[in-house]
DRENDO-1510 file (C-alpha; in Angstrom, 1 decimal, always signed):
<recs>
REC; n; res; u; v; w
REC; 1; ALA; +24.2; +18.4; -9.9 .
REC; 2; ALA; +27.4; +16.6; -8.1 .
REC; 3; ASP; +24.3; +13.1; -8.0 .
REC; 4; ILE; +23.7; +13.7; -11.7 .
REC; 5; VAL; +27.4; +13.8; -12.7 .
REC; 6; ALA; +28.2; +10.7; -10.5 .
REC; 7; ALA; +25.4; +9.3; -12.1 .
REC; 8; ALA; +26.3; +9.7; -15.8 .
REC; 9; ARG; +30.0; +8.6; -15.0 .
REC; 10; ALA; +28.4; +5.7; -13.6 .
REC; 11; ILE; +26.4; +4.5; -16.7 .
REC; 12; ALA; +29.5; +5.3; -18.8 .
REC; 13; ASP; +31.8; +3.5; -17.0 .
REC; 14; SER; +29.5; +0.0; -16.3 .
REC; 15; ASP; +29.9; -3.2; -19.2 .
REC; 16; ALA; +26.7; -3.2; -18.6 .
REC; 17; LEU; +23.1; -2.1; -17.3 .
REC; 18; LEU; +20.1; -3.4; -15.9 .
REC; 19; ILE; +17.0; -1.4; -16.5 .
REC; 20; THR; +14.0; -1.7; -13.5 .
REC; 21; ALA; +10.9; +0.3; -14.3 .
REC; 22; GLY; +7.8; +0.2; -13.0 .
REC; 23; ALA; +4.4; +2.5; -13.7 .
REC; 24; GLY; +6.2; +6.1; -13.5 .
REC; 25; LEU; +7.1; +5.2; -16.6 .
REC; 26; GLY; +4.8; +5.2; -18.8 .
REC; 27; VAL; +3.5; +8.2; -17.8 .
REC; 28; ASP; +5.6; +10.2; -20.0 .
REC; 29; SER; +3.9; +8.6; -22.7 .
REC; 30; GLY; +0.6; +9.9; -21.7 .
REC; 31; LEU; -0.7; +6.1; -19.3 .
REC; 32; PRO; -1.5; +6.5; -16.7 .
REC; 33; ASP; -0.6; +5.0; -13.0 .
REC; 34; PHE; -3.0; +4.7; -11.6 .
REC; 35; ARG; -1.8; +5.9; -8.3 .
REC; 36; GLY; -3.9; +5.6; -5.1 .
REC; 37; ASP; -7.9; +5.0; -6.0 .
REC; 38; GLN; -8.2; +9.0; -7.1 .
REC; 39; GLY; -6.1; +8.9; -9.6 .
REC; 40; PHE; -7.1; +5.2; -10.8 .
REC; 41; TRP; -10.9; +7.0; -10.7 .
REC; 42; ARG; -10.1; +9.5; -12.9 .
REC; 43; ALA; -8.8; +7.1; -15.0 .
REC; 44; TYR; -11.9; +4.7; -15.3 .
REC; 45; PRO; -14.9; +7.1; -13.7 .
REC; 46; ALA; -17.6; +5.0; -14.6 .
REC; 47; TYR; -15.5; +2.2; -12.3 .
REC; 48; ALA; -15.9; +5.3; -9.4 .
REC; 49; LYS; -19.6; +4.9; -10.0 .
REC; 50; LEU; -19.4; +1.3; -9.1 .
REC; 51; GLY; -16.7; +1.9; -6.1 .
REC; 52; LEU; -14.5; -0.4; -7.5 .
REC; 53; SER; -10.7; +0.3; -6.9 .
REC; 54; PHE; -8.3; -1.1; -9.3 .
REC; 55; SER; -7.1; -3.7; -6.8 .
REC; 56; ASP; -10.7; -4.4; -6.8 .
REC; 57; LEU; -11.0; -5.1; -10.6 .
REC; 58; ALA; -7.2; -6.5; -11.0 .
REC; 59; ASN; -8.8; -9.8; -9.5 .
REC; 60; PRO; -9.5; -13.4; -11.1 .
REC; 61; ARG; -12.6; -13.4; -10.2 .
REC; 62; TRP; -13.8; -11.2; -12.2 .
REC; 63; PHE; -13.5; -13.4; -15.4 .
REC; 64; GLN; -15.8; -15.7; -13.5 .
REC; 65; ARG; -18.2; -13.9; -12.1 .
REC; 66; ASP; -18.8; -10.4; -15.0 .
REC; 67; PRO; -16.5; -11.4; -17.8 .
REC; 68; ALA; -17.8; -8.2; -19.3 .
REC; 69; LEU; -16.1; -6.0; -16.0 .
REC; 70; ALA; -13.3; -8.1; -16.7 .
REC; 71; TRP; -12.5; -7.7; -20.3 .
REC; 72; GLY; -13.9; -4.1; -20.2 .
REC; 73; PHE; -10.9; -2.8; -17.9 .
REC; 74; TYR; -8.5; -5.5; -19.2 .
REC; 75; GLY; -9.6; -4.7; -23.1 .
REC; 76; HIS; -9.5; -0.8; -22.3 .
REC; 77; ARG; -5.7; -1.1; -21.4 .
REC; 78; LEU; -4.4; -3.7; -24.0 .
REC; 79; ASN; -6.0; -1.4; -27.0 .
REC; 80; LEU; -4.4; +1.7; -24.7 .
REC; 81; TYR; -1.1; -0.3; -24.3 .
REC; 82; ARG; -1.4; -0.9; -28.3 .
REC; 83; GLN; -2.2; +2.7; -29.4 .
REC; 84; THR; +0.8; +4.4; -27.4 .
REC; 85; VAL; +3.8; +5.9; -28.3 .
REC; 86; PRO; +7.1; +5.4; -26.1 .
REC; 87; HIS; +8.3; +8.8; -25.1 .
REC; 88; GLU; +12.0; +9.6; -25.8 .
REC; 89; GLY; +13.5; +8.6; -22.9 .
REC; 90; PHE; +13.6; +4.4; -24.2 .
REC; 91; ALA; +15.4; +5.9; -27.0 .
REC; 92; ILE; +17.4; +7.1; -24.5 .
REC; 93; LEU; +18.0; +4.1; -22.3 .
REC; 94; LEU; +18.9; +2.2; -25.8 .
REC; 95; ARG; +21.3; +4.3; -27.2 .
REC; 96; TRP; +23.9; +4.0; -23.4 .
REC; 97; ILE; +23.0; -0.5; -23.9 .
REC; 98; ALA; +24.8; -0.2; -27.4 .
REC; 99; THR; +27.6; +0.5; -25.8 .
REC; 100; LYS; +27.9; -1.4; -23.4 .
REC; 101; SER; +30.0; -4.8; -23.7 .
REC; 102; ARG; +28.1; -6.7; -22.2 .
REC; 103; GLY; +24.7; -6.1; -22.5 .
REC; 104; ALA; +21.3; -5.1; -21.1 .
REC; 105; TYR; +18.0; -6.3; -19.6 .
REC; 106; VAL; +15.3; -5.1; -18.5 .
REC; 107; PHE; +13.1; -6.3; -15.5 .
REC; 108; THR; +9.5; -4.4; -14.7 .
REC; 109; SER; +6.5; -4.8; -13.3 .
REC; 110; ASN; +4.7; -3.2; -16.1 .
REC; 111; VAL; +2.7; -5.0; -18.2 .
REC; 112; ASP; +2.1; -2.7; -20.7 .
REC; 113; GLY; +5.3; -3.8; -23.4 .
REC; 114; GLN; +6.5; -0.7; -24.2 .
REC; 115; PHE; +9.9; -1.4; -23.9 .
REC; 116; GLN; +9.2; -4.2; -27.2 .
REC; 117; ARG; +7.2; -2.0; -28.3 .
REC; 118; ALA; +10.2; +1.1; -28.0 .
REC; 119; GLY; +12.7; -1.7; -29.8 .
REC; 120; PHE; +13.8; -3.5; -26.8 .
REC; 121; PRO; +14.9; -7.3; -27.9 .
REC; 122; ASP; +11.6; -9.1; -26.2 .
REC; 123; ASP; +13.2; -12.1; -24.5 .
REC; 124; ARG; +15.7; -9.7; -22.2 .
REC; 125; VAL; +12.9; -8.0; -21.3 .
REC; 126; VAL; +11.3; -9.8; -17.4 .
REC; 127; GLU; +7.8; -9.1; -16.8 .
REC; 128; VAL; +7.5; -9.8; -12.8 .
REC; 129; HIS; +3.7; -9.5; -13.4 .
REC; 130; GLY; +3.6; -10.9; -17.3 .
REC; 131; SER; +2.1; -9.0; -20.0 .
REC; 132; ILE; -1.0; -8.2; -21.2 .
REC; 133; HIS; -0.5; -8.7; -24.9 .
REC; 134; TYR; +0.1; -12.7; -23.6 .
REC; 135; LEU; -3.3; -14.5; -22.4 .
REC; 136; GLN; -4.2; -18.1; -20.8 .
REC; 137; CYS; -7.4; -20.6; -20.8 .
REC; 138; LEU; -9.5; -19.4; -17.8 .
REC; 139; ALA; -10.6; -22.6; -17.6 .
REC; 140; MET; -7.0; -24.1; -17.7 .
REC; 141; CYS; -7.6; -26.6; -20.6 .
REC; 142; ARG; -3.8; -27.3; -20.8 .
REC; 143; PRO; -1.1; -25.0; -18.8 .
REC; 144; PHE; -0.4; -22.9; -21.9 .
REC; 145; ILE; +0.8; -19.5; -22.7 .
REC; 146; PHE; -0.7; -17.4; -26.1 .
REC; 147; ALA; -0.1; -14.3; -27.8 .
REC; 148; ALA; -3.4; -12.0; -27.6 .
REC; 149; PRO; -5.1; -12.2; -31.0 .
REC; 150; PRO; -4.7; -9.1; -32.7 .
REC; 151; ALA; -8.0; -8.0; -32.9 .
REC; 152; THR; -9.0; -5.5; -30.7 .
REC; 153; VAL; -11.7; -6.1; -27.3 .
REC; 154; ASP; -15.0; -3.7; -28.3 .
REC; 155; VAL; -15.0; -1.8; -25.3 .
REC; 156; ASP; -17.8; +0.7; -24.5 .
REC; 157; PRO; -16.5; +4.0; -23.7 .
REC; 158; GLU; -18.5; +5.0; -21.4 .
REC; 159; ALA; -19.9; +1.5; -19.2 .
REC; 160; PHE; -15.9; +0.3; -19.7 .
REC; 161; ARG; -17.8; -2.9; -20.9 .
REC; 162; ALA; -16.4; -5.3; -23.3 .
REC; 163; ARG; -19.0; -6.4; -25.9 .
REC; 164; ASP; -18.9; -10.1; -27.7 .
REC; 165; PRO; -16.7; -11.1; -29.2 .
REC; 166; LEU; -14.5; -12.0; -26.1 .
REC; 167; PRO; -11.1; -13.3; -26.4 .
REC; 168; ARG; -11.0; -16.9; -26.3 .
REC; 169; CYS; -8.5; -19.6; -25.7 .
REC; 170; PRO; -7.4; -21.5; -29.1 .
REC; 171; GLU; -7.4; -24.7; -27.8 .
REC; 172; CYS; -11.1; -25.4; -25.7 .
REC; 173; GLY; -12.7; -21.6; -27.2 .
REC; 174; GLY; -13.7; -21.1; -23.5 .
REC; 175; LEU; -13.0; -17.4; -22.3 .
REC; 176; ALA; -8.9; -16.3; -21.8 .
REC; 177; ARG; -7.7; -14.4; -19.7 .
REC; 178; PRO; -4.5; -12.3; -19.4 .
REC; 179; ASN; -1.2; -13.6; -18.9 .
REC; 180; ILE; -1.1; -10.9; -15.9 .
REC; 181; LEU; -0.6; -12.0; -11.9 .
REC; 182; MET; -3.6; -10.4; -10.6 .
REC; 183; PHE; -4.0; -9.9; -7.3 .
REC; 184; ASN; -5.7; -13.1; -4.8 .
REC; 185; ASP; -4.4; -15.0; -8.3 .
REC; 186; GLY; -3.1; -18.3; -8.0 .
REC; 187; GLU; -3.6; -19.7; -11.6 .
REC; 188; TRP; -1.3; -16.8; -13.3 .
REC; 189; LEU; +0.8; -18.9; -15.8 .
REC; 190; THR; +4.6; -18.5; -14.6 .
REC; 191; GLU; +6.8; -19.4; -17.4 .
REC; 192; ARG; +7.3; -16.8; -19.5 .
REC; 193; TYR; +8.3; -14.8; -16.8 .
REC; 194; ALA; +10.1; -18.0; -15.3 .
REC; 195; ARG; +12.5; -18.6; -18.6 .
REC; 196; ARG; +13.5; -15.2; -18.8 .
REC; 197; SER; +13.6; -14.4; -15.1 .
REC; 198; ASP; +16.2; -17.5; -15.5 .
REC; 199; ARG; +18.2; -16.4; -18.2 .
REC; 200; MET; +18.7; -12.5; -16.4 .
REC; 201; ARG; +20.1; -14.4; -13.5 .
REC; 202; ALA; +22.2; -16.5; -15.6 .
REC; 203; TRP; +23.7; -13.3; -17.2 .
REC; 204; LEU; +24.2; -11.8; -13.7 .
REC; 205; GLY; +25.7; -14.0; -12.1 .
REC; 206; PRO; +29.6; -14.4; -13.3 .
REC; 207; MET; +28.8; -10.4; -14.1 .
REC; 208; PRO; +32.4; -9.0; -11.8 .
REC; 209; PRO; +32.0; -6.4; -9.0 .
REC; 210; ARG; +31.2; -3.1; -9.6 .
REC; 211; CYS; +30.7; -3.9; -13.6 .
REC; 212; VAL; +26.9; -3.5; -14.0 .
REC; 213; ALA; +24.9; -0.3; -13.0 .
REC; 214; VAL; +21.5; -0.2; -12.6 .
REC; 215; VAL; +19.2; +2.4; -13.3 .
REC; 216; GLU; +15.4; +2.5; -12.0 .
REC; 217; LEU; +13.3; +4.5; -13.4 .
REC; 218; GLY; +10.0; +5.1; -12.0 .
REC; 219; ALA; +9.1; +2.1; -9.3 .
REC; 220; GLY; +7.2; +3.3; -6.3 .
REC; 221; GLN; +7.2; +2.3; -2.6 .
REC; 222; ALA; +3.0; +0.5; -2.7 .
REC; 223; ILE; +4.6; -2.8; -4.3 .
REC; 224; PRO; +8.5; -2.6; -4.0 .
REC; 225; THR; +9.2; -5.2; -5.9 .
REC; 226; VAL; +10.8; -3.6; -8.6 .
REC; 227; ARG; +12.8; -1.4; -6.2 .
REC; 228; MET; +13.7; -4.5; -3.3 .
REC; 229; PHE; +15.5; -6.5; -6.9 .
REC; 230; GLY; +17.6; -3.0; -7.8 .
REC; 231; GLU; +18.5; -3.1; -4.2 .
REC; 232; GLN; +19.1; -7.0; -3.9 .
REC; 233; VAL; +21.4; -6.6; -7.1 .
REC; 234; MET; +23.4; -3.9; -5.5 .
REC; 235; TYR; +24.5; -5.4; -2.4 .
REC; 236; VAL; +25.4; -8.8; -4.4 .
REC; 237; LYS; +27.4; -7.0; -7.5 .
REC; 238; ASP; +29.1; -4.0; -5.6 .
REC; 239; ALA; +26.5; -2.3; -8.4 .
REC; 240; THR; +25.4; +1.5; -8.9 .
REC; 241; LEU; +22.1; +2.4; -7.8 .
REC; 242; ILE; +20.4; +5.2; -10.1 .
REC; 243; ARG; +17.0; +5.8; -8.8 .
REC; 244; ILE; +15.1; +8.2; -11.0 .
REC; 245; ASN; +11.4; +9.2; -9.6 .
REC; 246; PRO; +9.7; +12.7; -8.6 .
</recs>
């Protein structure tokens, strides 16, 4: 109880909020967090039969080797994230932000676009692993990032394989892939992420000590990017870090 009171006081007394978030934040909206192979295979039983884990599938090689399999996985997720209604926690965060004289930023490893769907300003959300709502040309005809088309990807619900037409590059007509950092991915275009990250750091830079509170939600340790960034801000800015996690 004392920790909760201290956390509430830190949020109330801060002039700015840095919200850091991992996959756990989406669970209350009904989104899978892919925790471990068993959790992933419960969400995608077809891949259990193939013996393919999340890290196996989240690899750009499949777009070259088996585009229907690759877009079956990412197309289903794109459709799911577009249909998902963000839970009440997002609205609570927005109410907190509205009281802050120095504003707020979001730093997240999530690619689902739920913050924007909940009403957060798009340019204040830093997506360190990219976003499924943006694509890039697989053949890299030129290095540009474009919005995913509004049409849903037609995915077989049993096999989780995508049917034609698959998303295409508007410049060359070749196959497109999500602008997401995958495993063993040397071709992810970072420009969209880097531009937002630079603006966030410019916002944080002149912030006086103890001015910002860091609210971390659902960030695990398997890939600790979100945790490490929040801890860095805590030390550099003498900020209170509030870690909300089961």
